[in-house]
N, C-alpha and C positions, 0 to 999 in steps of 0.2 A: 785483133789478138794475133800474137804468136803463137807459134804452134809450139816453143821452147815453155813459154808461159802453159800453157795446154798441159804438157809434159813431165812440170815437175812431180818430182818425187812425191808430194804429200797430197796430190792428186791421183794416183794409181790406184789406191781403192775406191775412188768415185769413179773412176772407167772401169772397174771390176763391177761394179753395181751397172753401169751400164751394158757392160758386156751379157750380166745378168738376165736385164728385161729383155735385152737381144734376142738370147734366147728363151725363155718364155716366149716371145711374140709368137712364136710356131706353133705352138700350142692351141689346142682347141680353147675358144673363149670358158667354156666353163670349167673347166682344168682350173686355168687361171683365177678364176673366181674362187675355187675349193681352195688355192694355193693362199690365195690372199685374205680369206676367210678363218683360215688357219693361221698365219701371219698378226694379224688383227686379233683374235683369240689371247693370243702370248703375250702382244704389247699392253693389252686391257688389261695385264695381269702385274706387269711391271711396275714399283713405282717411277716417279720421274716428274719433269716438270711438265711436261705437257697430259702427263693423268691430270695433275690437281688443276690444269686450266680446265681442262673437257669437265672435272669433277663441277669448278666452282661455274664456270659458262650454263651447265644445268641445271643446275642447282637455285641458281639468278631465275633463269625463264620457264622451270617449271616447279615450280617450289611444291605445286600441289600434289605432286608426284611421292610415292613412296621410294624409301630408300631402293628399296629391292629393284620397282622398275627401273630408277635413275641408274643403278651399276645395268641393269641389263642395257639398257639406252647407250651408257658407257660402250660397252661391250660393243654393241653396232657400231657406232660412231665409228670406233677403230677398225673397226672391219669393213666399212664400207672405203675409209681411207686409205687402207693397206690394200684391198681390191683396188681402188682408181690409179694407186704408185704401181702395182706391178704391172696394169693394165694398159700404162702412158706406153711400153712397148707398139701395140697395135696404133697409137696415132703417129708413133715418131716412123716406124715401118712399114707399116701393112699395107697392102695393095688398095687403090682407090676403089675396086671391087668389093673386097673385104670391110673397109670401111661403108660402103655404103650398105652393106649387107647389116653387117652388124650396130652401126648405128643409126635410127630411123629419124626421119622427119615429119611428126606426124600432120600437120596442115602447113606446110609450105607457102599454100597461097596468103597465108597471115600476116609473111615474112615482112613485106613493105608496108601493109598498114593502107594508106588510102592511095598509094603509089604515086603520089604527088612530092609530098612533103617530103625533106631527108627522114633517115631514121636513125634514132638510138634505138639500140638491142639495149634493154636494161637485163645482165646477165648476172641474176646473184653467184654466193660462192659454193655452190653445193659441189658436192666430188665430180659430177661428169662437168665440170665446165671445160675444161680442155677437150675432152671428147666431142660434146657441143659445136666447139667454134673451130677446132679441125672438121667438122662433117658439114660446117657452113660453108668454110672454102671451097666446096666441090661443086657447089652452085651459086655461090655470089662471093664478088670482088667485093671486100670490105675493109673496114679501119679497124683498130685496135690498139688500146696503150695495153703497155707491160714496164714493171717496174724492176730494173736489171737485178741479179739476181749476184749475192756475194760470191760464189759457188763458179768462177769461170767456167768449166764442165757443164753444169746443170743448166745454166745461162743459155751454152752454145745450144745444149739439147732441145730446150724448149721453145727458142726462136725456131732453131731446124721443124721441131714440129709442126708450127705455127705456121710456117711457109712456103708448104711444101706443095700446097695447091693454088693457084690463082692470082700468084703473088700478092698477099695482101698489104695495106700500109699497115707497117707497125710502129708505132710512135713511141718510145720513151719519154718517161715521166718526165724528166731531168727536160725533155726539149720543150716541155711548154704545153700551152693551150692552142696558139697559134696550126699549128699542123694539124689539130684536130678541127679547129675551124675550116681548116682549107681543104680536109679532106671531107666534110661534112656539105661544104659550098658544093663540090664536084659530086655529089648524089651518092657518096660512098657507105654504105648502112656502118654505124660505128659501135661496134660489141664493146661496152661499156660495162666495169666491175666499181661500183662506187659503194660495198657496202663492209670494205672494213675500216678498223679504226687506225687513221693516220695523224692522228694530235688534232689539235684545238684548229691550224689554220686551215680557212677556208671550210671550217663547219661548225657545225651548229646542235646543240644538246636537242634530242628529240629521243619516243620511247621507242626501244626496243624489247619487245616481253616485259612492258612498265618498266624497264631501266632505264634511265635516263644514259644517252651512248652519243659521242661523238659522231656526227656523220656528214659525209661530206657534201656539202650543199651544191656541187658543179652539176647536175642532175638538169636543175630547174634554170640554173644561169644560163647553160649550154641551150638547151630547151628554148628562153627567150632568143638567146642571140642570133640561132639560126632560123627558127622556125619549125624547129625538126620535132616530131612525135615520138612518143615512145612505145615502143614494140618491147613489153619483156617478153626474156626465153628465157625456158628453165630447161636445165636438162638433167634425166633421171636415168639413174642407175638400177635397171631393171637384175630381178632376182635369178637364180639358178646359172649366172652368166650367162642369159641370153642376150645381152648388149646392151644401150641405152638407147632412149628415148627424147626427142626433141622437141618442145612443144611452145608456139607461139603463143601471146597472151595480144586480146584485142588493144590497141592503142589507146591513151588514156584522151579522156575529152575534157577538155577545161585545164588544161597542165601547159603553160604553167598557171597558178591562179592571180599569181604578183603576190600571192602572201608565202613567203621565203619558205619560213618555220614552216608554216601548214602542208608545204610540198614534199618539202623533208620527210616531216612525219608520215605524210602519203606513201610513200615509197619502203620507208622501213615497215607501215604496215603490210604494204603487198609482200613483202619480203618473209616477215611473220607468217603471212597464209600460207605459205608455200614452204614454209619448214613445216608448222604441224601437218601438214599432208605426208611430211615423207623425214620428221626430225633425224635421222639416224645422220642422214646424208648432207648436213648444212657443215660449215668449218667451224664445228666448236673447238679443233686444235688452236684457233688464232682467240688472241685474247681481246675479245671484241668491246667490251668494256674497260681497258686501260686506262684511258684518259678519263678523267673524271669532273666535275663541276671545283669548281675554286675552293679550297678548305676542305674536300673531299677526300677519304683517306681512299686509297689503293684496296679492291676486291682481289687483288690474286697472290697476297701476301698473309 
């Protein structure tokens, strides 16, 4: 990508935002967290598309909560997301020593499962996703797949943050499945994020919080093709600016089972259980239920 493209006038506001994040990254993390919480509180008050999406998601997934508790959860959701956005300066410019201090791995011994088979790290879309991914590159050479951002500046910065350490293998979704198979064959742990609605292609409808959700079926397919084990990994945003904690879960037994729909439903059930442990930290700003079964109306209109 040429420098002329990145410096065109329409992108100057984005560069100003990047500059602000660079300035903020010098602040102590508790102060950054306080600013993020204040910004999230403000954003939660403003009407708009994203607020409506979060409201719809929370109503679908937590129908038993009172309206007051859902409003509180909506505010906390915007605060967690705003915090993570402002704290991205940490992964883009923070030193290795600071990253190790502020993003801890609770059980690194569990990262490679049985230590024999290839590993797929199942990484759901919690707000600490990039923090955990960057932290793991300090200790492991791994592979990951990414979607090219529409904004070229944002795309450049995300790739920069994910490739600062250990030269990870970054695979664009447009490159298809072959580079992923090659990375797993080379015994690179694959940091995989399969829990967004990406349409009907290669997806099955399985429940997520009791609502049919179009869910990628690639996880069991990859495991079957490569004999890889699934080792879930979740990054938790800690309160009061204390940083982030990465936790690995035991590798899944009897996976894949041979029943594709059941295997995808198992993934959703695992993610749902983790969401219930820290509801504000899931990516509720995403239209998780955008794609509907045939004949069913949109849930977001």
